[in-house]
C-alpha positions as CSV (number, residue, x, y, z in Angstrom):
1,M,108.0,118.3,92.7
2,Q,109.6,115.9,95.2
3,R,108.7,112.3,95.1
4,A,107.2,111.1,98.3
5,G,107.0,107.3,97.7
6,Y,109.2,106.5,100.6
7,L,106.3,107.6,102.8
8,L,104.2,104.6,101.6
9,P,105.4,102.2,104.3
10,A,104.7,104.6,107.1
11,T,101.3,105.3,105.6
12,L,100.4,101.6,105.3
13,T,101.7,101.1,108.9
14,G,99.6,104.0,110.2
15,C,96.5,102.6,108.3
16,L,96.9,99.3,110.0
17,W,97.4,100.8,113.4
18,I,94.2,102.8,112.9
19,K,92.3,99.7,111.7
20,G,93.6,98.3,115.2
21,L,91.9,101.0,116.8
22,H,88.6,100.7,114.9
23,P,88.3,97.0,114.0
24,S,84.9,97.7,112.3
25,L,86.7,99.6,109.5
26,P,86.1,97.6,106.3
27,G,88.7,95.2,104.9
28,W,89.0,92.5,102.3
29,P,87.8,88.9,103.1
30,C,89.7,85.9,102.1
31,P,88.4,84.5,98.7
32,L,89.8,81.0,99.5
33,R,88.1,81.0,102.9
34,A,84.8,82.5,101.4
35,L,84.8,79.8,98.7
36,S,86.1,76.7,100.5
37,G,85.8,77.4,104.3
38,I,89.5,76.6,104.5
39,P,91.5,79.6,105.7
40,C,94.6,80.6,103.4
41,P,98.2,80.9,104.8
42,T,97.6,84.8,105.5
43,C,94.1,84.4,107.1
44,F,94.1,86.5,110.2
45,L,97.4,88.1,109.5
46,T,95.9,91.4,109.1
47,R,94.3,91.3,112.5
48,A,97.3,89.8,114.2
49,T,99.5,92.6,112.8
50,T,97.0,95.2,113.9
51,E,97.0,93.7,117.4
52,A,100.7,93.7,117.5
53,L,100.9,97.4,116.3
54,Q,98.6,98.1,119.3
55,G,101.1,96.4,121.5
56,N,98.8,93.4,122.3
57,L,101.2,90.7,121.5
58,S,99.3,88.0,123.2
59,S,96.2,88.7,121.3
60,S,98.2,89.0,118.1
61,M,99.7,85.5,118.6
62,Q,96.3,84.1,119.0
63,W,95.3,85.6,115.6
64,H,98.5,84.5,113.7
65,A,101.9,83.8,115.0
66,F,103.5,86.0,112.2
67,G,101.7,89.1,113.3
68,P,104.3,90.3,115.6
69,V,107.0,89.7,113.0
70,V,105.0,91.5,110.3
71,A,104.5,94.5,112.6
72,A,108.1,94.6,113.4
73,I,109.1,94.4,109.6
74,L,106.7,97.2,108.9
75,I,107.9,99.5,111.6
76,S,111.5,98.9,110.5
77,W,110.7,99.5,106.9
78,S,108.8,102.6,107.7
79,V,111.7,104.0,109.8
80,L,114.5,103.1,107.4
81,A,112.5,104.5,104.4
82,I,111.8,107.7,105.9
83,Q,115.6,108.1,107.0
84,Q,116.9,107.1,103.6
85,R,114.1,108.6,101.7
86,R,113.8,105.5,99.7
87,L,110.8,103.3,99.2
88,M,113.0,100.1,99.4
89,P,115.8,101.1,101.7
90,I,117.3,97.5,101.7
91,A,117.6,94.9,98.9
92,I,115.2,91.9,99.0
93,H,116.8,88.9,97.6
94,T,114.8,85.8,96.2
95,W,116.0,83.7,99.0
96,H,114.3,86.1,101.3
97,L,111.0,85.6,99.7
98,I,111.4,81.9,99.5
99,A,112.3,81.7,103.2
100,A,109.2,83.6,104.2
101,A,106.8,81.7,101.9
102,V,108.4,78.2,103.3
103,A,107.9,79.5,106.8
104,L,104.3,80.8,106.0
105,I,103.3,77.6,104.4
106,S,104.8,75.3,107.0
107,Y,102.9,77.2,109.8
108,W,99.6,77.1,107.7
109,L,100.1,73.3,107.1
110,V,100.6,72.7,111.0
111,R,97.3,74.6,111.7
112,L,95.4,72.8,109.0
113,G,96.7,69.4,110.4
114,L,95.7,70.5,114.1
115,N,92.4,71.9,113.0
116,F,91.1,69.5,110.4
117,G,93.3,66.4,111.2
118,L,93.2,66.4,115.0
119,G,90.1,68.4,115.7
120,M,91.9,71.1,117.7
121,Q,90.9,74.8,117.5
122,A,94.0,76.0,115.5
123,F,92.2,79.0,113.9
124,P,90.4,81.7,115.6
125,V,86.7,81.8,115.8
126,Y,85.2,85.3,115.5
């Protein structure tokens, strides 16, 4: 039997695309926001990604600035994984993860400062 793990990225991307078509499909609420009322660094990122996968970049950016980036990464990962028949077609180094975490946390801190410090609407209201 042939291994088909390389199809996982395309499956994940497809599921998010379908979620964008049908936003009423269930998802997982953010536990930090549910407990504290404060959105976490990835709050609204799923919605932003689904909007970007639908081609709605403006709406995606209103939810989370990283939505189009995540959508592009998912599409690229899906294509490369299928082409190379490997789940991880390129190596991910520690510095990649650190850079992504720093960018995400920096963006989150700016949004927190704008929203709770200056009273500006930096997080979507739904």
